[in-house]
N, C-alpha and C positions, 0 to 999 in steps of 0.2 A: 313432891315436885317432879319426880322422874316420870310418873304416869302422865302428868300434864304436858311434859315435853314430847312424849310419844303421841299423845292426842293431837298436839299442834302439828307435828310432822304428818300424821295421818290425814288431817284436814287438808294440808298443802298437797299431798300426793293425790287425794281425791279430786281436788280442783284441777290439778295437772291432767288427770285422766279425762276430765270434761273437755279440756281445751286442746288435747294433743291429736295431731293428724297422722303422726308417724307410727306405724305398726310396732316397730322395735321399741319405741318409747312407751307405747301402751303395755307391751309385755313386761318391760322392766318396771314400769309403774305398778303393775299388778303384783310383781314379785316383791317390790319394796313394801307395798301395802300388806301383803301376806306376812312379811317379816315383822312389821310393826304391830300387826294384829296379834301374832303369836307372842310377841314381847309383852303387849298389854294384857293378854290373857294370863301370862305367867305372873305379872305384877298384881293383878286384881283378883286372882283366884281366891275365893273365900276358904278360910281354914288352912291356908298354906298349900304347898305343893308336895304331893306324895310322889313316891317312885313311879307309880302308875301314871300320874299326871305328867311327870317329866318325860317319860317314854312317849306318851301320846303327843306332847308338844314338840318334841324333837322330830318324830316321824311326820307330824303335820307340817313342820317347817321345811323338812327336806322335800316332801311331796309338792307343796305349794310354792316354795321359793326356788326349787331346783328342777324337779322332774317335770312338772307341768310347763314351766317356762321353756325348758329345753325342747319339749314336744312342739310347743307353739313356734319357737324359732326354726325348728326343722321344717315344719309346714310352711312357714313364711319364706324360707330359702327356696323351697321346692316350687311354690306358686309364683315367686318373683314379684310380690307386691310389697311396696314400701310405704305407701300412704293410702288413706281413705280419702280420695280426692273430692268426691261429691257426696257428702253425707246428707241424710234427710234433714238434719238441723246443722246450720253453719257453726263454725268453731267460736266465733265471737259471741254469738247468741248462746252457745253451749256454756261458755264461761260465766255469763250472767245468770244462766239457769243454775249453774253449779253454786254460785254465791247465794241465790235464792233457796236452793236445796239445803245449803248449810244453815241458813237462818231458820228455815222450816224445821230442820232437825233439832236445833236447840230449843225452838219454841215448843215443839212436840214433846220433848223431854220434860219441860216444865209442866205440861198438861197431864202427863202420865202419872198414875198412882204407883210410884216406884217402891219396891220392897225396901225395908230398912236393912241395917247391918253393914253400913259403909259402902253402899253402892255409889259409884262415881258417875254423876250425871253427864259429865263431859265425854266420858268414854262411851256411854250409851248413845249420845248424840253423834259421835264419830262413827259408831257402828251403823246407826240408821243412815247416815250420809253415805257410807260404803254400799249399803243395800240399794239406795236410790241411784248412786253412780253406776252400779252394775246394771240395774234395770234400764237406765238411760242409754248405756252402750248397746244393750240388746235391741232397744226400740229405735234409736236415732241414728245408728251407723249402718252403712250400706254393705260392708264386707262381712262375709260369714265369720272370718277369723276375729273380727272385732266383737262379734256376738259371743264367741267362745270365751274371749277375755272377759266380757261382761258377766258371764256365769261365774267365773272364778272370783271376780270382784264382789259380786253379790253374795257369794258364799262366805267371803271374808267378813262381811257385815253380820251374817248369821253367826259365824264363829265368834265374833266379838261380843255378841249379845249373850251367848250361852253361859259364860261364867257368872254373870250378874242376874240373869232372869230364869235360868233353868232351876226347877225346884228339886227334881229327883234325877239322879244319874246323868249329870251334864256330859260326862265323857261319852256315854252311849249316844246321846243326841249329836254331839260334835262328830263322833266317828261315823255315824250313819250319813250325815250331811257331807262329810269329806269324801266318803266312798262314792256317793252319788255324783258329786262334782268331778272327781277323778275319772270315773267311767265316762261321764258326759263329755268332758273336755277331750279325753282320749278318742272317743268315737267321733266327735266333731272334727278333730284334727285329721283323722283318716278320711272322713267324708269330704273335707275340704280338698284334700289331695286328689281324690277321685273326680270331684266336680271340676277342678282345674284341668285335669288331664282330658276329660270328656268334652267340656264346653268352653275351655280356654278363658274362663273368667270365674270369679266368685262373688259377683254382685247378686244379692238376694232378690232384688226387684226384678231382675231379668229371668230368674228361675221361674217366676210365676207365668212366664210366657211359653213355657215348655208344653208341647202337645204330643200326643201319641203319633 
């Protein structure tokens, strides 16, 4: 029952990410999603949790729930942006798309040939929805910082899939993905600060107009 409770919360957080226009809310939502994903990974890890797994989960939780959100909040305060005012896809439409993505995720899990051994289909559906949510933020939002949040959200989905679907050395898979996302978000935060200082905005569509 506990894992279903976390799955339900994760679904609600993902829908909130679809519909939120406030940057601070997006960052807090990504941090909450990270926390729920780490908790689900601990609950669903096959064969119990070893000392190595505990260390990795704690480090992952600290990086994704504390370090990366703090970096994003620092970038947010520096650039002075509170909302993504003119997204490529409106927020009401985004919410309906989020509901459709949730339905698609559960439908997709039914179609997948899942491995045996107590795999939780609802947890996999929530992980798929997290991946779709992150991809949507990358594609449909105008601010560069929203896209950085999208990368973190999408990584949470990959992180959630790993305990159930990784066949060999899931910790190595998760650690590699986490390292890539940490470096990517860190670099994007630095780039966002420099873009703001140089061009006085962080709208990605306006960057395509830059010329020598």
